[in-house]
N, C-alpha and C positions, 0 to 999 in steps of 0.2 A: 504494500500500500504506500503510495507516494503522498507526501505532505508538503505544504508550502511554507512551513515554519519549522525552526529548529531551536530548542531551548537547551542552554548549557548552564550548569551550576559550577562556579569556579571555587577552587580552594587555593591556599597559598602554595606557590611553586618553589621547590628547592633549587631548581636550575636558575630561576629568576633571582633568587636570593644570592646565589653564588656569583652570578654575573654582576649584579648590582654592587655587592660588597667588594668585588675585585676592582670595579671602576672607581668607587669612592676611595679605596685604598691607594690606587694608582694616582688619583688626584692629590691625596695627602702626601704621598712620597714625592711627587713632582714639585709641590709647593715648597717642601723643605729642602729638596735637592737642587733646585734651580734658582731660587731667589737668595740674594745676598743680605737683604734687609730682614732682620729677625722680627721686627714689628709688622711688616707686611706679611710675613709667613704666619704670624700668630693671627692676624685679622682674617687672612684667607682660610686658615684652618678652622677658625670659629664659623666662618660662612659655610664651609663644607660640612661641618658638624650640624649646623642648623638645617641645612638642606637635607642631610641624611635623616635627621630626626623627623622632618615633615614628610619625606619621601617614603621611607620604609614602612611605616604603619599604614599609609594610605594605599600604596600601589603594590607592595611586595607581600606584606604580612596580612593585609586585608582586615585590619582591626579597627580602623576608623569608621564612623557612621557613613561617611561619603564614599567608602570603598565599593567598587563595582563587584558584585558577587554572582550576578546572573546576567545572561545575554540571551535574548530571544530575537532571532533573525527571521524576517519574513521576506517576501518577494519585493516589497517596496520600501520597507523600513526596518529599523533595528531598535529594540528596547534594551536599555541597560538598567538593571535593578540594583539598587544600592543596599547596603546592610541595614539602613534604617527603614527600608520598605518603600522608598520612593522609586518610581519608574520614570526614566527619562526616555522619551521617544525622539528618535532622530530619523529624518527622511533622507538626508544626504550622508552617505558613508562610502568608504572605499577600503579595499584590502591592500595595505601597503606592502606586506610581505607574506608569503605563504610557502611553507615547507612541511615535511613530515613531523617536525619537532616544534615548530613555532608558527603562529599566525598573528599578524599585527593588523588590527582594524583601526582606521582613523576616522573620526568624526569631528568636525570643526577643528579645534586646536588640540584635541586630546587623542593620544594613541593608546590603544588597549592591547598589550601583548598577551597572547594566550599560549603558554607553553604546554607541552604534551602532558606533563604531570600535574597541571593545574585544572584539567578538565575532570570533573567529579564523576559523572555518570557514563558518558559516552567517550569514545576515542576522538582524537584530533583528526583522524582520517575521515570520520563521518562529517566533521565540520568542513574539511577541505572539499569533499565530494559535494556537499550542499552548496558551498560557495561557488564552485565551478559550474553547477547547474543554474543557480540563481543569477550570477553575474555573467 
């Protein structure tokens, strides 16, 4: 039976956590390794830490109320469900990247990465097949 909608429930991804932690770690190492001014290094390290504190709970660990925890894709629109129960309807979206391990969906200025281990009920290959049929 074919359907024109696909619903995915998302969970925190270990792969996204590792990639994000490596990128933030690289930024911290570059700040201390490349800058000669200790005060500029301290200010940039504080900025990186604040960015990490706001980024990880919302996008990686999915613990904030505004974190996207479910995605419903239809033929003409996409719904993003947040942890606090709000549903955001988007009519314009595109798939920025698609592979066997990662799908990145862009709507407006927000990119939603979906790693293979973050899909709770169904596999990422079903999402890829659905997107290839719809788009």
